N, C-alpha and C positions, 0 to 999 in steps of 0.2 A: 393373271388377268387383271386383278384389281390394281396391281402396281402400274400396269400400262395405261389404264384409265386415269389414274392419279397423275402420272406423267404427262399424258396428252392434255389434261386440264392446265396444268402448271406451265406447259409449253405454250399453250394457247394465251393464257394470262401474261406470260413474259413477252410473247411478240406483240399483243395488244398494248402493253406498257410501253414498249419500245416505239411503236408507231405513233402513239399518241404524244409521247415525249418529243418525238422528232416534229411532229406537226406543231406543238406549242413552241419549240426551239425555233422553228423557222418563222412563226408569226412574230415572235418577240424580236427576232433578229432583223426583220423587215421594218418594225415600228421605228419610224425615225423620231418619234416624240420622246422617246425615253434616253436617258443618259446612259453612258457605258456602264456605270455601277448598276443602274436599275435593270439594264438588260442582263448582266451577269447574274444579278440576284435572281431574276425570273428563270433563267435558264437552269441555275442550279436547283430551284425549286421544282422545275419540270423533270429533272431526273429522280427526284424522290417520290413525289404524289402528282404525277401529270393531270389526271382527271379533277382532283380537288382544286389544284391551283389554276387549272384552266378556267375553272368557273369564277375564282376570285380575280383573275387577270381580265376576263370578259366583263366582269362588273365595274372594274376600274376604268375600262375603256368605253362601256355602254352608257 
C-alpha cells in the first residue's frame, strides 16, 4: 500500500512537471523579442526545473 502512495505522488509530480514545462515552452516560443539562441536556452531550462526558471523568466520580462 505504501508503494502505491509513493507511486501516485511521483506520478502527480511528473505530470505537473510536464504540464508546467509545456506552459513555459509555449510562452517562450511565442515571445518574439527573444533571439533563437535565447529561446532555445529558455526551452532547455524549462525541461530541467520549469518552476524555478519560470520565475526567472517572468522577472526578466516583468
